[in-house]
C-alpha positions as CSV (number, residue, x, y, z in Angstrom):
1,F,3.5,-0.8,19.9
2,I,1.2,1.9,18.7
3,I,-1.7,1.5,16.3
4,M,-2.5,4.8,14.5
5,L,-5.9,4.6,12.8
6,T,-6.7,7.6,10.6
7,D,-9.0,8.5,7.7
8,G,-6.5,10.7,5.9
9,D,-3.0,12.1,5.7
10,D,-1.6,14.4,8.4
11,T,-3.3,17.8,8.3
12,C,-2.5,19.1,11.8
13,S,-0.3,22.0,12.1
14,G,1.8,22.8,15.2
15,S,1.6,19.2,16.6
16,G,5.1,18.3,15.8
17,N,6.4,16.0,13.0
18,P,4.8,12.6,13.3
19,C,7.5,11.0,11.2
20,T,10.2,12.2,13.6
21,M,8.1,11.1,16.6
22,A,7.7,7.6,15.2
23,A,11.4,7.4,14.6
24,R,12.2,8.6,18.1
25,L,9.8,6.1,19.7
26,Q,11.3,3.3,17.6
27,S,15.0,4.2,18.3
28,I,14.7,5.1,21.9
29,A,12.1,2.7,23.3
30,G,11.7,0.1,20.5
31,I,8.1,1.1,20.1
32,R,6.8,0.0,16.7
33,T,4.1,2.2,15.0
34,Y,1.5,0.5,12.9
35,V,-0.4,2.8,10.6
36,I,-3.9,2.1,9.3
37,G,-5.3,4.6,6.7
38,F,-8.9,3.6,6.6
39,G,-10.4,4.5,3.2
40,V,-7.1,6.2,2.2
41,P,-5.6,5.2,-1.2
42,S,-2.2,3.6,-0.9
43,A,0.4,6.1,-1.9
44,T,4.1,6.5,-1.3
45,G,5.5,9.8,-0.2
46,N,2.7,10.8,2.1
47,S,3.2,11.1,5.9
48,L,1.4,7.9,6.6
49,S,4.1,6.0,4.7
50,C,6.8,7.9,6.5
51,I,5.3,7.2,9.9
52,A,5.1,3.5,9.3
53,R,8.6,3.3,7.9
54,N,10.1,5.4,10.7
55,G,8.1,3.4,13.2
56,G,9.6,0.1,12.0
57,T,6.6,-1.4,10.3
58,T,7.5,-0.6,6.6
59,D,4.2,0.3,5.0
60,P,0.8,1.5,6.2
61,Y,-2.3,-0.7,5.9
62,N,-5.0,0.8,3.6
63,P,-8.3,-1.0,4.2
64,R,-11.2,0.1,2.2
65,N,-14.0,-1.6,4.1
66,K,-14.9,-3.3,7.3
67,Q,-13.6,-6.8,6.3
68,E,-10.2,-5.3,5.2
69,L,-10.0,-3.4,8.4
70,I,-10.6,-6.5,10.5
71,R,-7.9,-8.3,8.4
72,A,-5.4,-5.5,9.0
73,L,-6.0,-5.5,12.7
74,Q,-5.7,-9.3,12.8
75,D,-2.4,-9.1,10.9
76,I,-1.0,-6.6,13.3
């Protein structure tokens, strides 16, 4: 599995499509991608949701503080 920890939505240009890459890793190698958007409001339709869904883990975690981050990592 992969744990992607970020402080925001994807803003990199030219690095490929992270949603597509998560889907490839999941389908070809069975690698699940867990997404943690630290301090990021929960929202559908952003790339973090797409990465988690395509990576086989449904929804990103959106902890807002240290304790929530610890809980998310323990859950994973």
